[in-house]
N, C-alpha and C positions, 0 to 999 in steps of 0.2 A: 439191750444188750446187758448181760450180770458184769458184775460191775469183777475184774481180778484183781485177786489179793495176792501181795506178797507175801506166804506166809513165814519167809523167815526172817524179813524186814519186820513183820508184824509182830514176831514174838520177842526182837531186839529193843522195839520201842516200848515193848511191855518190862521189859528185864529194866529198863534205864528208869520207866517212871517209880518201879518197885525198890529201888534204891532209896528213894527219899522216904516211900510209905516204913522200911524196914528200919531208917536212924531216924524218924517219929515216934514208932510205937517199940521198936524191938523187935525183936526175931519172935523169940519166946511168947508175947502178947500178942502180936497179930493173928489174924487167923486169915485163914483163907477165903470168906465171905467179905472181910475188910478189907483184905485186898483186891477184888474182884470190887467193892465199890470204890474204894480210894482211885481204881484203874477208868472205873467208868464201864468196865463190861461185866457179863452176867457171869455166874460161877459153873455154869455150865462151858462159857467160851474159854475161862483161864484154867479150868479142869482138861480141856482139849489139848492146850498147849506146855501142860505140866499137871504130873499126876499128881502131885502132892506139895507140900509147902519145902519138905526140906529138896525136892530133884528143881524147884523155882528155885532157891536158893544157889545150890550146887551150879545150877545153869548161871545165876548172876554172877557169880564167883570167876566162872571160865570168861564169862564176857569181860568183866572189871581186870582179869588180868591180861588178857588183848587190851585193851584198853589202855590199860596204865602200863603197858608194852611198847604200844605207839606212839605216847604223848610223851613217854622218857627219852625215844629215839630222836624225838624232833628235839626235845629241849639240850642234848648231848653232841645234834649234829654240829661239827667243825672241832668238837674238839680232840687236840693232837696228843695229849699225854696222857697219864693216867690223872696226874692231877687236875691237870683241867675238866678232864671229866666228872671229877670227885665233887671239884667248884659246881660246875653244872649241875651234880645230883642236890647239893644242896636249895640250889636256886629253882629247881623244881620240886623242891619239897612244898618250898616257902608259897612259892605260885599255888600250890594246889594244897595247904596246910589244912584249913575246913576241911576238904574232902577226902583225906587220910585220916582224921581223927574221929570222922565218920564212921567211915570204912571199919576202922579198928575195933569199937565201940559195937558196931552190928555182929562182926566177930568175936570178939569176946562175950556176948549175950546169946550167938549159937552155942557155942563151945559148952556154957554153963548148964544148956539144954541136952547135950547130946554126951553119951560116955567116951571119957580118951580113946579105948581101946577101939569103939567105931570108928574117930576122927583119923587113927593109925592106918586102920585099913581100907579107909573110903578112896578108889583110885581116883576120883575128877581130884581130890584135892591133892592127892600125889602129884597126879598131873600139872594141875597146878602150879605146884610149888617148884617142879623141876626146869616147866618153864621160866621163874621167876630165874632161877639156878641158871638157864642155860642163859638167858640175856645177860646176865652179869660177865659171864666166859665171853659172849658177842662183845656187849658194849664196853666192857672196862680192858678185854686183852687180857683175863686171869684166866689159868689152867686148873687152878688148882683147888677143888671142890670144897675142901676144907675154909679156904680164902672167900671163897665164894659164899659159904654159909654164914662164914663170921658175918659177913659186909651186908645182908638182909638181916641177921640179928640185929646188928647194929643200926640199919635205918627201923626196922621196928622199935627197939628201942627208945629210941629219939622221940616218935611219935606216940609211945607210950606215955612218953615223962610229959609231953606236950598234952595230952588226955587227962593225965594226973594234977595237969594244971603248973606246972612247973614251966617258970615265965624264965630260968636263966639260960636253958635251952636257943641254942641259935642253930638252926640247922647249915647256914653257909659257914662258921666257924668250924662247928664238929666236923664237916665234909671235908672241909680244907685240910684241919687237923688228920684226918683220917688217911686222906691225898701222900698226905706228906710222910706216914707210917706204913703206908702200902709203897711206896715210890722206895723207900731206904728198902724194906723188905723182899720187894718182888723188885728188883732194878731193871730186869731182862723182862716185865713185862709194862715200862712207863708209855710206849707207842702204843696206842690204839685205833689207831683211825681203821686199819687192815681189814678189821674185824667186823666193824658195822655194816659190811655189805653180805657177810653172811648171814648176819641179824636180821637184815632187809628182805631177804628169801624165806628164814624162816614165817614171819611175818604175813608174807606174801602167799605163801603155802598153803 
């Protein structure tokens, strides 16, 4: 009896393994043939699931986005206030520091090989960025899009500083400080636990 292959699950398994390949060689340097070799599959199999290296990277970005949101939810579970949630965010960044530094490096390398106008128009990257912003709305109980964008930029900045080798950056201290600032700026949003139900529903849909 022929083996039944769950193509969606297999696609995700390939994407998971691609992360380390991009981290080791960089987006610009690695070829589809090298990716196939690293995955232990034929180039034909790889092209069956991904039409190009960029298509593969775009799907990887989508998959990582969903994984990030799922793990962030688990880390922030139980936080009752904005301050508690920001401190939990700091712990989440500490636990996953190596991963975030690698992913940031991969993104920087990818952007170096793409036109900025093309990046801005890419619907997949727009959608993943929107998902991250929606997560800020739901996890932190913040409905101000400017503040949500600021939090995302703040986190990106901390990771970049770590990537540059800034040893003075402490994720927990920085996130706790931001929590204090936002609690004063947005006092009506200090209770966030009610918003997590909507976020869980979004992940499951």
